[in-house]
C-alpha positions as YAML, in Angstrom:
chain: A
units: angstrom
residues:
- id: 1
  name: MET
  ca: [0.00, 0.00, 0.00]
- id: 2
  name: LYS
  ca: [1.39, 3.38, -1.02]
- id: 3
  name: LEU
  ca: [1.22, 6.14, 1.57]
- id: 4
  name: VAL
  ca: [0.24, 9.58, 0.32]
- id: 5
  name: ARG
  ca: [1.94, 12.42, 2.18]
- id: 6
  name: SER
  ca: [-0.03, 15.57, 2.83]
- id: 7
  name: SER
  ca: [1.81, 18.82, 2.31]
- id: 8
  name: SER
  ca: [-0.35, 20.88, 4.67]
- id: 9
  name: SER
  ca: [0.96, 21.43, 8.18]
- id: 10
  name: ILE
  ca: [-0.96, 20.99, 11.43]
- id: 11
  name: LEU
  ca: [-0.85, 24.75, 12.02]
- id: 12
  name: ARG
  ca: [-2.42, 25.41, 8.62]
- id: 13
  name: LYS
  ca: [-5.12, 22.82, 9.27]
- id: 14
  name: PHE
  ca: [-5.73, 24.36, 12.70]
- id: 15
  name: LEU
  ca: [-6.08, 27.86, 11.26]
- id: 16
  name: ILE
  ca: [-8.33, 26.68, 8.41]
- id: 17
  name: PHE
  ca: [-10.52, 24.78, 10.88]
- id: 18
  name: ASN
  ca: [-10.83, 27.87, 13.10]
- id: 19
  name: PHE
  ca: [-11.56, 30.01, 10.04]
- id: 20
  name: PHE
  ca: [-14.53, 27.82, 9.10]
- id: 21
  name: ILE
  ca: [-15.70, 27.80, 12.73]
- id: 22
  name: PHE
  ca: [-15.54, 31.60, 12.80]
- id: 23
  name: LEU
  ca: [-17.34, 31.72, 9.45]
- id: 24
  name: VAL
  ca: [-20.21, 29.55, 10.70]
- id: 25
  name: LEU
  ca: [-20.43, 31.47, 13.98]
- id: 26
  name: GLY
  ca: [-20.31, 34.73, 12.03]
- id: 27
  name: LEU
  ca: [-23.27, 33.66, 9.89]
- id: 28
  name: PHE
  ca: [-25.28, 32.65, 12.95]
- id: 29
  name: THR
  ca: [-24.33, 35.93, 14.65]
- id: 30
  name: PHE
  ca: [-25.38, 37.92, 11.59]
- id: 31
  name: PHE
  ca: [-28.80, 36.25, 11.45]
- id: 32
  name: TYR
  ca: [-29.14, 36.62, 15.22]
- id: 33
  name: LEU
  ca: [-28.43, 40.36, 15.08]
- id: 34
  name: GLN
  ca: [-30.82, 40.71, 12.17]
- id: 35
  name: ALA
  ca: [-33.57, 39.02, 14.21]
- id: 36
  name: ILE
  ca: [-33.10, 41.00, 17.45]
- id: 37
  name: GLN
  ca: [-34.75, 44.24, 16.35]
- id: 38
  name: PRO
  ca: [-37.78, 42.59, 14.64]
- id: 39
  name: ASN
  ca: [-38.41, 40.49, 17.76]
- id: 40
  name: LEU
  ca: [-38.27, 43.51, 20.06]
- id: 41
  name: VAL
  ca: [-40.49, 45.49, 17.69]
- id: 42
  name: LYS
  ca: [-42.91, 42.56, 17.65]
- id: 43
  name: GLN
  ca: [-43.19, 42.73, 21.44]
- id: 44
  name: HIS
  ca: [-44.13, 46.42, 21.25]
- id: 45
  name: THR
  ca: [-46.57, 45.69, 18.43]
- id: 46
  name: GLU
  ca: [-48.30, 43.01, 20.50]
- id: 47
  name: LYS
  ca: [-48.69, 45.53, 23.32]
- id: 48
  name: HIS
  ca: [-50.07, 48.08, 20.86]
- id: 49
  name: THR
  ca: [-52.53, 45.51, 19.53]
- id: 50
  name: VAL
  ca: [-53.82, 44.90, 23.07]
- id: 51
  name: ILE
  ca: [-54.23, 48.66, 23.61]
- id: 52
  name: ILE
  ca: [-56.09, 49.03, 20.31]
- id: 53
  name: GLY
  ca: [-58.33, 46.11, 21.24]
- id: 54
  name: ASN
  ca: [-59.10, 47.64, 24.65]
- id: 55
  name: THR
  ca: [-59.81, 50.98, 22.97]
- id: 56
  name: SER
  ca: [-62.28, 49.33, 20.59]
- id: 57
  name: ASN
  ca: [-64.00, 47.63, 23.53]
- id: 58
  name: HIS
  ca: [-64.31, 50.93, 25.40]
- id: 59
  name: ILE
  ca: [-65.72, 52.67, 22.32]
- id: 60
  name: GLU
  ca: [-68.25, 49.87, 21.90]
- id: 61
  name: ARG
  ca: [-69.15, 49.73, 25.59]
- id: 62
  name: LEU
  ca: [-69.45, 53.51, 25.98]
- id: 63
  name: LYS
  ca: [-71.18, 53.83, 22.60]
- id: 64
  name: ILE
  ca: [-68.82, 56.54, 21.43]
- id: 65
  name: ASN
  ca: [-69.57, 58.12, 18.07]
- id: 66
  name: PHE
  ca: [-66.55, 57.93, 15.79]
- id: 67
  name: GLU
  ca: [-66.28, 61.68, 15.14]
- id: 68
  name: GLU
  ca: [-64.01, 64.50, 16.30]
- id: 69
  name: LYS
  ca: [-65.90, 65.85, 19.32]
- id: 70
  name: SER
  ca: [-66.78, 62.45, 20.77]
- id: 71
  name: LEU
  ca: [-63.25, 61.14, 20.29]
- id: 72
  name: LYS
  ca: [-61.80, 64.25, 21.96]
- id: 73
  name: ASN
  ca: [-63.96, 63.68, 25.03]
- id: 74
  name: PHE
  ca: [-63.08, 60.00, 24.93]
- id: 75
  name: LEU
  ca: [-59.35, 60.80, 24.92]
- id: 76
  name: LEU
  ca: [-59.79, 63.18, 27.86]
- id: 77
  name: SER
  ca: [-61.69, 60.62, 29.94]
- id: 78
  name: THR
  ca: [-59.55, 57.55, 29.18]
- id: 79
  name: ARG
  ca: [-55.99, 58.79, 29.41]
- id: 80
  name: PHE
  ca: [-55.06, 55.73, 31.49]
- id: 81
  name: LEU
  ca: [-55.40, 53.57, 28.37]
- id: 82
  name: PHE
  ca: [-52.55, 55.39, 26.66]
- id: 83
  name: GLN
  ca: [-49.96, 55.67, 29.41]
- id: 84
  name: ASN
  ca: [-46.31, 55.48, 28.27]
- id: 85
  name: LEU
  ca: [-47.41, 56.11, 24.69]
- id: 86
  name: GLU
  ca: [-46.00, 58.93, 22.62]
- id: 87
  name: ARG
  ca: [-49.11, 59.58, 20.55]
- id: 88
  name: VAL
  ca: [-52.54, 58.15, 19.68]
- id: 89
  name: GLN
  ca: [-54.32, 59.16, 16.47]
- id: 90
  name: PHE
  ca: [-57.77, 58.29, 15.14]
- id: 91
  name: TYR
  ca: [-58.65, 58.29, 11.43]
- id: 92
  name: ASN
  ca: [-61.98, 57.84, 9.69]
- id: 93
  name: GLY
  ca: [-62.52, 55.43, 6.84]
- id: 94
  name: ASP
  ca: [-61.16, 57.92, 4.31]
- id: 95
  name: GLY
  ca: [-57.92, 58.40, 6.21]
- id: 96
  name: ARG
  ca: [-58.73, 61.87, 7.60]
- id: 97
  name: LEU
  ca: [-57.40, 62.66, 11.08]
- id: 98
  name: ILE
  ca: [-60.32, 63.08, 13.51]
- id: 99
  name: GLY
  ca: [-58.59, 62.61, 16.88]
- id: 100
  name: ASP
  ca: [-55.06, 63.24, 18.17]
- id: 101
  name: SER
  ca: [-53.69, 62.95, 21.69]
- id: 102
  name: ASN
  ca: [-51.09, 65.64, 20.92]
- id: 103
  name: VAL
  ca: [-53.88, 68.19, 20.77]
- id: 104
  name: LEU
  ca: [-54.67, 67.31, 24.39]
- id: 105
  name: ASP
  ca: [-51.04, 67.94, 25.46]
- id: 106
  name: LEU
  ca: [-50.54, 64.26, 26.19]
- id: 107
  name: ASP
  ca: [-47.23, 64.48, 24.41]
- id: 108
  name: GLN
  ca: [-44.36, 64.86, 26.91]
- id: 109
  name: ASN
  ca: [-42.29, 66.86, 24.42]
- id: 110
  name: VAL
  ca: [-44.74, 69.74, 24.16]
- id: 111
  name: PHE
  ca: [-42.73, 71.96, 26.46]
- id: 112
  name: SER
  ca: [-39.31, 70.96, 25.14]
- id: 113
  name: LYS
  ca: [-37.19, 73.37, 23.17]
- id: 114
  name: SER
  ca: [-37.40, 72.96, 19.41]
- id: 115
  name: ASP
  ca: [-34.20, 72.65, 17.41]
- id: 116
  name: ILE
  ca: [-35.89, 73.62, 14.13]
- id: 117
  name: ILE
  ca: [-34.22, 76.61, 12.41]
- id: 118
  name: LEU
  ca: [-36.42, 78.63, 10.11]
- id: 119
  name: GLU
  ca: [-35.12, 80.85, 7.33]
- id: 120
  name: GLU
  ca: [-36.92, 84.09, 6.53]
- id: 121
  name: ASN
  ca: [-36.45, 86.50, 3.69]
- id: 122
  name: ILE
  ca: [-36.36, 90.05, 5.06]
- id: 123
  name: ASN
  ca: [-38.00, 91.32, 1.91]
- id: 124
  name: GLU
  ca: [-41.06, 89.20, 2.54]
- id: 125
  name: LYS
  ca: [-43.76, 90.21, 4.95]
- id: 126
  name: PHE
  ca: [-44.36, 86.71, 6.40]
- id: 127
  name: SER
  ca: [-43.90, 86.45, 10.15]
- id: 128
  name: PRO
  ca: [-42.08, 83.48, 11.81]
- id: 129
  name: GLN
  ca: [-45.43, 82.23, 13.04]
- id: 130
  name: ASP
  ca: [-46.74, 82.13, 9.48]
- id: 131
  name: SER
  ca: [-43.70, 80.16, 8.29]
- id: 132
  name: GLU
  ca: [-44.02, 77.70, 11.16]
- id: 133
  name: LEU
  ca: [-47.69, 77.19, 10.47]
- id: 134
  name: LYS
  ca: [-46.96, 76.69, 6.81]
- id: 135
  name: ASN
  ca: [-44.35, 74.04, 7.60]
- id: 136
  name: GLU
  ca: [-46.69, 72.28, 10.00]
- id: 137
  name: LYS
  ca: [-49.40, 72.19, 7.36]
- id: 138
  name: LEU
  ca: [-47.00, 70.68, 4.84]
- id: 139
  name: VAL
  ca: [-45.89, 68.03, 7.35]
- id: 140
  name: LYS
  ca: [-49.48, 67.18, 8.28]
- id: 141
  name: LYS
  ca: [-50.49, 67.01, 4.64]
- id: 142
  name: LYS
  ca: [-47.66, 64.59, 3.89]
- id: 143
  name: GLU
  ca: [-48.53, 62.47, 6.95]
- id: 144
  name: ASN
  ca: [-52.18, 62.33, 5.90]
- id: 145
  name: GLU
  ca: [-51.22, 61.22, 2.40]
- id: 146
  name: ASN
  ca: [-49.02, 58.47, 3.85]
- id: 147
  name: ILE
  ca: [-51.79, 57.33, 6.17]
- id: 148
  name: LYS
  ca: [-54.29, 57.21, 3.32]
- id: 149
  name: ASN
  ca: [-51.89, 55.07, 1.28]
- id: 150
  name: LEU
  ca: [-51.36, 52.74, 4.24]
- id: 151
  name: ILE
  ca: [-55.10, 52.39, 4.81]
- id: 152
  name: LYS
  ca: [-55.63, 51.48, 1.17]
- id: 153
  name: LYS
  ca: [-52.97, 48.76, 1.40]
- id: 154
  name: LYS
  ca: [-54.09, 47.44, 4.79]
- id: 155
  name: ASN
  ca: [-55.39, 43.90, 5.14]
- id: 156
  name: ASP
  ca: [-56.44, 41.97, 8.25]
- id: 157
  name: ASP
  ca: [-53.04, 42.31, 9.94]
- id: 158
  name: PRO
  ca: [-51.95, 45.54, 11.66]
- id: 159
  name: ILE
  ca: [-49.39, 47.72, 9.88]
- id: 160
  name: VAL
  ca: [-46.14, 48.28, 11.79]
- id: 161
  name: LEU
  ca: [-43.82, 51.21, 11.08]
- id: 162
  name: GLN
  ca: [-40.29, 51.80, 12.40]
- id: 163
  name: ILE
  ca: [-39.17, 55.43, 12.21]
- id: 164
  name: GLU
  ca: [-36.09, 57.27, 13.46]
- id: 165
  name: GLU
  ca: [-36.62, 60.99, 14.07]
- id: 166
  name: ASN
  ca: [-34.39, 63.47, 15.93]
- id: 167
  name: ASN
  ca: [-32.17, 60.67, 17.27]
- id: 168
  name: ASN
  ca: [-35.22, 58.84, 18.63]
- id: 169
  name: PHE
  ca: [-36.68, 55.51, 17.54]
- id: 170
  name: TYR
  ca: [-40.45, 55.15, 17.26]
- id: 171
  name: VAL
  ca: [-42.66, 52.11, 16.73]
- id: 172
  name: LYS
  ca: [-46.04, 52.84, 15.15]
- id: 173
  name: THR
  ca: [-48.93, 50.39, 14.84]
- id: 174
  name: LEU
  ca: [-51.94, 51.06, 12.61]
- id: 175
  name: ASP
  ca: [-55.05, 48.90, 13.01]
- id: 176
  name: ASP
  ca: [-58.78, 49.21, 12.45]
- id: 177
  name: VAL
  ca: [-61.38, 49.98, 15.11]
- id: 178
  name: THR
  ca: [-64.09, 47.33, 14.82]
- id: 179
  name: VAL
  ca: [-67.41, 47.60, 16.63]
- id: 180
  name: ASN
  ca: [-70.14, 45.00, 16.07]
- id: 181
  name: SER
  ca: [-68.12, 43.53, 13.17]
- id: 182
  name: GLN
  ca: [-68.10, 46.93, 11.49]
- id: 183
  name: VAL
  ca: [-64.94, 48.94, 10.80]
- id: 184
  name: LEU
  ca: [-65.58, 52.45, 12.11]
- id: 185
  name: GLY
  ca: [-62.13, 53.80, 11.36]
- id: 186
  name: TYR
  ca: [-58.50, 53.36, 12.22]
- id: 187
  name: ILE
  ca: [-56.21, 54.06, 15.14]
- id: 188
  name: MET
  ca: [-52.45, 54.58, 15.10]
- id: 189
  name: VAL
  ca: [-50.42, 54.09, 18.29]
- id: 190
  name: THR
  ca: [-46.94, 55.63, 18.46]
- id: 191
  name: GLU
  ca: [-44.42, 54.66, 21.15]
- id: 192
  name: GLN
  ca: [-40.88, 55.83, 21.71]
- id: 193
  name: ALA
  ca: [-38.66, 52.72, 21.82]
- id: 194
  name: ASN
  ca: [-35.07, 53.86, 22.10]
- id: 195
  name: GLU
  ca: [-34.40, 50.83, 24.30]
- id: 196
  name: ILE
  ca: [-34.64, 48.65, 21.18]
- id: 197
  name: LEU
  ca: [-31.67, 50.38, 19.56]
- id: 198
  name: THR
  ca: [-29.83, 50.28, 22.90]
- id: 199
  name: ALA
  ca: [-30.44, 46.53, 23.26]
- id: 200
  name: VAL
  ca: [-29.32, 45.85, 19.68]
- id: 201
  name: GLU
  ca: [-26.20, 47.97, 20.17]
- id: 202
  name: GLU
  ca: [-25.35, 46.25, 23.47]
- id: 203
  name: ARG
  ca: [-25.70, 42.79, 21.94]
- id: 204
  name: ARG
  ca: [-23.66, 43.81, 18.91]
- id: 205
  name: ASN
  ca: [-20.87, 45.21, 21.10]
- id: 206
  name: PHE
  ca: [-20.91, 42.13, 23.33]
- id: 207
  name: ILE
  ca: [-20.60, 39.81, 20.33]
- id: 208
  name: LEU
  ca: [-17.82, 41.91, 18.81]
- id: 209
  name: ARG
  ca: [-15.91, 41.90, 22.11]
- id: 210
  name: THR
  ca: [-16.38, 38.15, 22.42]
- id: 211
  name: VAL
  ca: [-15.20, 37.52, 18.86]
- id: 212
  name: PHE
  ca: [-12.20, 39.79, 19.42]
- id: 213
  name: ALA
  ca: [-11.28, 37.95, 22.64]
- id: 214
  name: ILE
  ca: [-11.65, 34.55, 20.95]
- id: 215
  name: GLY
  ca: [-9.54, 35.76, 18.03]
- id: 216
  name: ILE
  ca: [-6.75, 36.86, 20.39]
- id: 217
  name: ALA
  ca: [-6.96, 33.51, 22.23]
- id: 218
  name: VAL
  ca: [-6.71, 31.59, 18.95]
- id: 219
  name: PHE
  ca: [-3.77, 33.75, 17.85]
- id: 220
  name: ILE
  ca: [-1.90, 33.17, 21.13]
- id: 221
  name: PHE
  ca: [-2.64, 29.44, 21.01]
- id: 222
  name: SER
  ca: [-1.42, 29.31, 17.39]
- id: 223
  name: ILE
  ca: [1.89, 30.88, 18.44]
- id: 224
  name: PHE
  ca: [2.18, 28.42, 21.33]
- id: 225
  name: LEU
  ca: [1.26, 25.49, 19.09]
- id: 226
  name: ASN
  ca: [3.81, 26.46, 16.46]
- id: 227
  name: ARG
  ca: [6.64, 27.27, 18.86]
- id: 228
  name: TYR
  ca: [6.39, 24.50, 21.44]
- id: 229
  name: ILE
  ca: [4.80, 21.64, 19.50]
- id: 230
  name: LEU
  ca: [5.05, 21.93, 15.72]
- id: 231
  name: LYS
  ca: [8.64, 23.17, 15.48]
- id: 232
  name: PRO
  ca: [9.97, 20.41, 17.79]
- id: 233
  name: ILE
  ca: [8.03, 17.82, 15.79]
- id: 234
  name: ALA
  ca: [9.52, 19.24, 12.59]
- id: 235
  name: GLY
  ca: [12.96, 18.91, 14.20]
- id: 236
  name: LEU
  ca: [12.27, 15.25, 14.99]
- id: 237
  name: VAL
  ca: [11.14, 14.70, 11.41]
- id: 238
  name: ARG
  ca: [14.37, 16.23, 10.08]
- id: 239
  name: TYR
  ca: [16.32, 14.04, 12.49]
- id: 240
  name: THR
  ca: [14.69, 10.84, 11.20]
- id: 241
  name: GLU
  ca: [15.18, 11.98, 7.60]
- id: 242
  name: SER
  ca: [18.86, 12.66, 8.27]
- id: 243
  name: ILE
  ca: [19.24, 9.16, 9.69]
- id: 244
  name: GLN
  ca: [17.59, 7.72, 6.59]
- id: 245
  name: ALA
  ca: [19.88, 9.81, 4.38]
- id: 246
  name: LYS
  ca: [22.91, 8.86, 6.57]
- id: 247
  name: ASP
  ca: [23.72, 12.53, 7.04]
- id: 248
  name: GLU
  ca: [24.77, 12.92, 10.65]
- id: 249
  name: SER
  ca: [25.59, 16.61, 10.25]
- id: 250
  name: PHE
  ca: [21.90, 17.48, 9.90]
- id: 251
  name: GLY
  ca: [19.09, 16.88, 12.35]
- id: 252
  name: LYS
  ca: [20.14, 17.13, 15.99]
- id: 253
  name: ILE
  ca: [17.68, 16.52, 18.82]
- id: 254
  name: GLU
  ca: [19.93, 17.16, 21.82]
- id: 255
  name: LYS
  ca: [17.95, 20.28, 22.73]
- id: 256
  name: PHE
  ca: [14.76, 18.21, 22.94]
- id: 257
  name: LEU
  ca: [16.20, 15.40, 25.08]
- id: 258
  name: TYR
  ca: [16.08, 17.41, 28.31]
- id: 259
  name: ARG
  ca: [12.48, 18.49, 28.01]
- id: 260
  name: SER
  ca: [10.18, 17.15, 30.72]
- id: 261
  name: ASP
  ca: [7.05, 17.01, 28.58]
- id: 262
  name: GLU
  ca: [5.73, 14.46, 26.10]
- id: 263
  name: LEU
  ca: [7.97, 15.75, 23.31]
- id: 264
  name: GLY
  ca: [11.00, 15.21, 25.50]
- id: 265
  name: LEU
  ca: [9.83, 11.66, 26.21]
- id: 266
  name: LEU
  ca: [9.28, 11.08, 22.49]
- id: 267
  name: SER
  ca: [12.72, 12.50, 21.66]
- id: 268
  name: ARG
  ca: [14.45, 10.26, 24.21]
- id: 269
  name: SER
  ca: [12.51, 7.23, 23.01]
- id: 270
  name: LEU
  ca: [13.37, 7.99, 19.38]
- id: 271
  name: ASN
  ca: [17.02, 8.58, 20.28]
- id: 272
  name: ASN
  ca: [17.24, 5.29, 22.22]
- id: 273
  name: MET
  ca: [15.54, 3.40, 19.41]
- id: 274
  name: THR
  ca: [17.97, 4.90, 16.88]
- id: 275
  name: LYS
  ca: [20.99, 3.98, 18.99]
- id: 276
  name: ASP
  ca: [19.64, 0.45, 19.51]
- id: 277
  name: LEU
  ca: [19.14, 0.01, 15.76]
- id: 278
  name: GLN
  ca: [22.65, 1.30, 15.11]
- id: 279
  name: LYS
  ca: [24.06, -1.17, 17.66]
- id: 280
  name: ARG
  ca: [22.19, -4.03, 16.03]
- id: 281
  name: THR
  ca: [23.42, -2.96, 12.63]
- id: 282
  name: ARG
  ca: [27.03, -2.85, 13.82]
- id: 283
  name: ARG
  ca: [26.61, -6.20, 15.57]
- id: 284
  name: ALA
  ca: [25.21, -7.73, 12.38]
- id: 285
  name: GLU
  ca: [28.11, -6.29, 10.38]
- id: 286
  name: ASN
  ca: [30.64, -7.66, 12.86]
- id: 287
  name: SER
  ca: [28.92, -11.05, 12.92]
- id: 288
  name: SER
  ca: [28.92, -11.18, 9.13]
- id: 289
  name: ALA
  ca: [32.62, -10.31, 9.05]
- id: 290
  name: ASP
  ca: [33.41, -12.97, 11.68]
- id: 291
  name: LEU
  ca: [31.33, -15.54, 9.83]
- id: 292
  name: ALA
  ca: [33.12, -14.77, 6.57]
- id: 293
  name: HIS
  ca: [36.47, -15.09, 8.31]
- id: 294
  name: GLU
  ca: [35.51, -18.36, 10.01]
- id: 295
  name: ILE
  ca: [34.16, -19.86, 6.78]
- id: 296
  name: ARG
  ca: [37.21, -18.77, 4.77]
- id: 297
  name: ASN
  ca: [39.56, -21.13, 6.70]
- id: 298
  name: PRO
  ca: [37.54, -24.36, 6.24]
- id: 299
  name: LEU
  ca: [36.86, -23.40, 2.64]
- id: 300
  name: ALA
  ca: [40.61, -23.08, 2.01]
- id: 301
  name: SER
  ca: [41.11, -26.42, 3.72]
- id: 302
  name: LEU
  ca: [38.33, -27.95, 1.61]
- id: 303
  name: LYS
  ca: [39.88, -26.59, -1.55]
- id: 304
  name: GLY
  ca: [43.34, -27.92, -0.70]
- id: 305
  name: ALA
  ca: [42.03, -31.33, 0.40]
- id: 306
  name: SER
  ca: [39.91, -31.70, -2.73]
- id: 307
  name: GLU
  ca: [42.90, -30.87, -4.95]
- id: 308
  name: LEU
  ca: [45.10, -33.39, -3.13]
- id: 309
  name: LEU
  ca: [42.35, -35.98, -3.26]
- id: 310
  name: GLU
  ca: [42.41, -35.90, -7.05]
- id: 311
  name: THR
  ca: [46.17, -36.54, -7.20]
- id: 312
  name: THR
  ca: [46.58, -39.00, -4.30]
- id: 313
  name: SER
  ca: [46.29, -42.72, -5.00]
- id: 314
  name: ASP
  ca: [47.26, -43.99, -1.55]
- id: 315
  name: GLN
  ca: [44.16, -45.28, 0.21]
- id: 316
  name: SER
  ca: [45.28, -44.24, 3.68]
- id: 317
  name: ASP
  ca: [46.04, -40.68, 2.50]
- id: 318
  name: ARG
  ca: [42.74, -40.51, 0.63]
- id: 319
  name: LYS
  ca: [40.95, -41.65, 3.81]
- id: 320
  name: LYS
  ca: [42.63, -38.87, 5.81]
- id: 321
  name: LEU
  ca: [41.74, -36.31, 3.16]
- id: 322
  name: ILE
  ca: [38.10, -37.46, 3.18]
- id: 323
  name: GLU
  ca: [38.02, -37.11, 6.98]
- id: 324
  name: ILE
  ca: [39.42, -33.60, 6.63]
- id: 325
  name: LEU
  ca: [36.74, -32.78, 4.05]
- id: 326
  name: SER
  ca: [34.01, -34.18, 6.31]
- id: 327
  name: HIS
  ca: [35.35, -32.24, 9.32]
- id: 328
  name: ASP
  ca: [35.48, -28.98, 7.38]
- id: 329
  name: VAL
  ca: [31.95, -29.49, 6.02]
- id: 330
  name: SER
  ca: [30.69, -30.13, 9.57]
- id: 331
  name: ARG
  ca: [32.52, -27.04, 10.76]
- id: 332
  name: ILE
  ca: [30.92, -24.89, 8.05]
- id: 333
  name: ASP
  ca: [27.51, -26.38, 8.81]
- id: 334
  name: ARG
  ca: [27.94, -25.61, 12.52]
- id: 335
  name: LEU
  ca: [28.98, -22.02, 11.76]
- id: 336
  name: ILE
  ca: [25.96, -21.49, 9.53]
- id: 337
  name: THR
  ca: [23.65, -23.07, 12.12]
- id: 338
  name: ASP
  ca: [25.03, -20.86, 14.91]
- id: 339
  name: TYR
  ca: [24.71, -17.76, 12.75]
- id: 340
  name: SER
  ca: [21.12, -18.64, 11.84]
- id: 341
  name: GLN
  ca: [20.28, -19.20, 15.50]
- id: 342
  name: MET
  ca: [21.81, -15.85, 16.37]
- id: 343
  name: LEU
  ca: [19.64, -14.15, 13.76]
- id: 344
  name: LYS
  ca: [16.57, -15.90, 15.14]
- id: 345
  name: ASP
  ca: [17.45, -14.75, 18.66]
- id: 346
  name: GLU
  ca: [17.85, -11.19, 17.40]
- id: 347
  name: ALA
  ca: [14.46, -11.36, 15.71]
- id: 348
  name: SER
  ca: [12.88, -12.79, 18.86]
- id: 349
  name: LEU
  ca: [14.35, -9.98, 20.95]
- id: 350
  name: SER
  ca: [12.96, -7.39, 18.54]
- id: 351
  name: ARG
  ca: [9.48, -8.95, 18.79]
- id: 352
  name: GLU
  ca: [9.47, -9.49, 22.55]
- id: 353
  name: LYS
  ca: [6.76, -7.78, 24.58]
- id: 354
  name: MET
  ca: [6.97, -6.68, 28.17]
- id: 355
  name: LYS
  ca: [4.26, -7.84, 30.55]
- id: 356
  name: THR
  ca: [3.68, -7.90, 34.27]
- id: 357
  name: LEU
  ca: [4.55, -11.15, 36.09]
- id: 358
  name: ASN
  ca: [3.61, -12.35, 39.56]
- id: 359
  name: LEU
  ca: [7.00, -13.12, 41.10]
- id: 360
  name: GLU
  ca: [5.48, -15.18, 43.93]
- id: 361
  name: ASP
  ca: [3.69, -17.52, 41.52]
- id: 362
  name: LEU
  ca: [6.85, -17.83, 39.43]
- id: 363
  name: ILE
  ca: [8.93, -18.87, 42.47]
- id: 364
  name: LYS
  ca: [6.26, -21.38, 43.53]
- id: 365
  name: ASN
  ca: [6.28, -22.97, 40.07]
- id: 366
  name: ILE
  ca: [10.09, -23.25, 40.09]
- id: 367
  name: VAL
  ca: [10.10, -24.87, 43.55]
- id: 368
  name: GLU
  ca: [7.42, -27.35, 42.51]
- id: 369
  name: GLU
  ca: [9.39, -28.27, 39.38]
- id: 370
  name: PHE
  ca: [12.54, -28.96, 41.42]
- id: 371
  name: ASN
  ca: [10.67, -30.91, 44.09]
- id: 372
  name: ASN
  ca: [9.01, -33.11, 41.43]
- id: 373
  name: ASN
  ca: [12.33, -33.78, 39.69]
- id: 374
  name: SER
  ca: [13.31, -37.47, 39.95]
- id: 375
  name: ALA
  ca: [16.99, -36.70, 40.49]
- id: 376
  name: ALA
  ca: [16.17, -34.43, 43.44]
- id: 377
  name: ILE
  ca: [13.86, -37.08, 44.89]
- id: 378
  name: GLU
  ca: [16.53, -39.78, 44.62]
- id: 379
  name: LYS
  ca: [19.09, -37.59, 46.37]
- id: 380
  name: ASN
  ca: [16.48, -36.58, 48.98]
- id: 381
  name: ILE
  ca: [16.80, -32.90, 48.06]
- id: 382
  name: LYS
  ca: [13.77, -30.75, 48.76]
- id: 383
  name: PHE
  ca: [13.28, -27.01, 48.27]
- id: 384
  name: LYS
  ca: [11.12, -24.92, 50.57]
- id: 385
  name: ILE
  ca: [10.03, -21.30, 50.43]
- id: 386
  name: ILE
  ca: [10.82, -19.40, 53.61]
- id: 387
  name: ARG
  ca: [8.88, -16.17, 54.05]
...
């Protein structure tokens, strides 16, 4: 099986993994922030819907005529219904304004200083009051046109508007006033809801601070990972590659051997394994050289005896030469057998596994073996364990 080496480092994989995690969290955060404001606005709208429903019930119960004078008296007598509201407006079926809580000074901003700057041409004879009235009429006309358009588009659900004016955030809810299953007109409830923008801003800042803190933590951990883990591992890799390339001048791990962590343990284990392999290699080389030297002598003797055997006709000399040949063959066979056994022992040592033994049971087994030995019984020798 061919192993495929990946060129990407652990640090790169770590950074890519964190990038995708940040990407997924960023998407969830984006959708979460997008949903905060609509949910908070929905809570205000539900409260407005309850107020509008209570208003319709009061109009039905008190049998209020849906016209300007009756609605004005109704607003004066039921101010408790519209507490904490910025403004309440009533419209007839055509979209004409027939009741407004601002006219009754229910608006808390009535006595606040206006920041509106009016320009006046000195050549014209219009007074500031005339210009202000003209501007108010234009604003009211535009509002009425917008309300009429909204009423035309309205269906069974209330219409919700979100408006920012003069650094304030307002939530407006427009719904119909239904009495005895008949739509008498429409009511618009306006509430100042700056706390919505504050809540959204607080959540956004909290998430940004959290992301920034996590980013710093990931950056610090990346530096730690690269400096104290990845670089030492790369040094160990270069060390093993230098051993494979038989280049001792490259790849030193002495600086890792004295570390007290897992990398130090790995470095010492790798260093000991390398030294053990080198010892076995040198021992195999020495054994091969000794075997070659030992075999060379009987081979020379075999060669000489075989040459003499061809030229000797004396039976006694031929018998001696044959004995020499047999002795040398036995010697070579013994050398080869010993060398093979040595190789088997080396292989067995390399495959041996350490395991825990019970020393007491081992001693008991040895004593029982000696006591059951026939030679020990004949000589009346008996072993006993003394604690």
